[in-house]
N, C-alpha and C positions, 0 to 999 in steps of 0.2 A: 627574631620575635621573642620576647620574655614572657615566660609563663610563671605566674605567681603561685606559691604555696601557702601554707598556714602562717608563715612569718610575715609580720606587719612590715613590709618594705617595698619599695619600687626601684627600678633602675633609675639612673639619671635622666632628666627630662630630655636632655640633648640627644639621647638615643632613640627618641621618637622618630616614626617614619615621616616622610614628606607631608603625609595627610594629617600627622598628629597622633597616630596610634602608638601607644607606648608599651602596653602590656595586655596580657589576656589572663583571666582566671582569678582566683582568690575568692573573696566573699564580700558582702555588703555590711559586715559588722560596723558598729559605730565607731570603733577604734580605727579601722582601715579607712573608713570614709573621712574622718577628721584628719588623719594623716595625709590622705590623698589631697583633699582641698588645701590644706596648709602648704602643700608643695606644688600647687598649680595644676593638679591632676582631677579629673572627674570621670565618673562612669557614664557611659552611652552606648546602648546596644538594643537590639531587638529581642523579643521574648524568646525566639528560637536559636538565638546565639548565645556563646559563652559571655561572661562579663568582659567587657572591653574598657579599657582605660586610656584616656586621652589627654595630651597636653600639647595643643596646636601652636603653630608659630607661622604667621602672627597670631595675636590673640585679639578678640574683639571686645572693646570695653567702652565704657562712658564715664568721662569726667564731669563731675557735677556742674562745673562752669560752662561746659559745652551743651548742657541740656537745651534742646530746641522746644519751645512751646508755641504752637500756632496761635493766631488770633482766635480762631473758632474754638480751640481747646481752652484758651484762657477764659472765654466767655462760659463755656461748660462749667469749669471750676468756680468761676465767680458766681454763677447762679445757683450753686450748690445742688446740682442735679443729683449727685451721688453723696452718700456718706462713706467715709473710708475709715476702716479700723485695722488694727494690727493684731495678729495671732488670736482672733476670736474663732475662726473656723478653719484651722489648718487642714484638717482631713477633708472637709469639703473642697477646699481649694485645690489640693492635689489631685483629688479624684476628678474634678472638673477639668483640670489640665490634661489628665490622661485621656479623657473623653473627648477633648476638643479636636475638631477636624482641621488639618492643616494641609496647605497647598503642597502638592508633590509627595505627601506622605500618606500611605495607606493605613498603617497600624500605629502604634505608640511605643516609644521607648520607656514610657513610664509604666514599668510592669508591675505586678502585685508585689513582687519582692522588693522593688525600688520603693514603692509606696509604704510598705512596712518599715523599710529601713529609714526612711526620712521621717516617718511619724515617731520613731524612736529617737531621732536627733532632735525633733521638735520637743519631745518630753524632756530631753537632757538641756534644752534651751539654745540649741545651735541652729536648728532649721526654724525659719520664721516666715510668716505669711502676711500678706496685705490683702484685705477683703474690700470689695467695692459693692455697696448695697444701694438698691433703688426701690423705694416703697417696701422696705423690710425684706427684699429678696436679694440673695446673692447673685449678682450679674456680672462679676469680673474679679480678678485677682491675680496674684502671683505668689511665688514662694522661692526660697533659696537659703543659702548658708551664710551665717554670720559668725566668724571666729573671734569677734571682738578686736579686729585688727584694723578697722576703719575701711575694710573691703567687704562688700556684700556680692557674694557669688550667686547671681540670678540663675534660676534653673528652668522655670517655665511660667507662662501666664496664659489666662484665658479671658475671653469676653463673650457675654451672651447678648449684649447690646453695644451698639456703637460707642466708641470712646471709653469703654469701661476698663480695659487693660491699660490704656494710656493714662487714665486717672490714677490708677494703682502706682503704675511706674513713676509718673511725675511727682506723686505725693511721697512716694519713698525717697526719692532723691532730694526734693526740697525740704522734707521734715526731719532729715537726719544729717550727721555730719561724716558721711562717707567720703574718703579720698577718691574712691573708684568703685564703679559698678562693674563687676565681671560679667559680660554678656556671652562669653564663651565663642560663639560662631556668629557669622554675619547673617542678618535678616533686614529686609527692606523696612519692616516696622521699626527696628532698633535704629537703623541708620536714619530715618526720618526724625528720631528723637535726639540725634547728635552723637550716636556712637561711632567709633572709628577703631581702626586696627593700630595696634602697637606691637613691638617685638616681645617675644616670650621673655627675654632677658629683662627688659624693662618692667614688664608685668610682675615678674617674681619679686622685684625690689619692693613692691608694695606689700607683700605678704609677710615680710620680715617684722 
């Protein structure tokens, strides 16, 4: 196990465990986070744990051409039930993601320190949000990291009404020119939208 110090560096991702755990410790400074995402590494840990850094193999991703939009979802988008915006309410989105209840998960990995760190990245222009509004109320959204390399590193999404998070994700994919959406880990929700596993080696090629 690799324990990080104040130096902004990580071990080779090929040294990660079978589960994808690469290193422990360090901090959530903007410099370290940007370095991590540029090398296919992300933080994921509970509030009571030290900072854990991951680089899973395989990696769960979505190629825009593989995006699946159901007939019912196409109708939702066609009817313009939602208004979708970008970077209008980043703090509200990340706070809602932290509060969202998820199957098989009691707490949240989006800690106060994580929220503060990503708000700083947003202020620097790297962390971005997609907001979904219904009748002027924020009902869904997502946020992630954009290093201007044609890859969007998705972090989390939430929905207060049916289809709101799907509307955010589909709009993100269809309205931008990303080569790849990094979903990090498998979920049934993302699978239904067309995401799939690729090797870590293949994934890292897209970050260069």
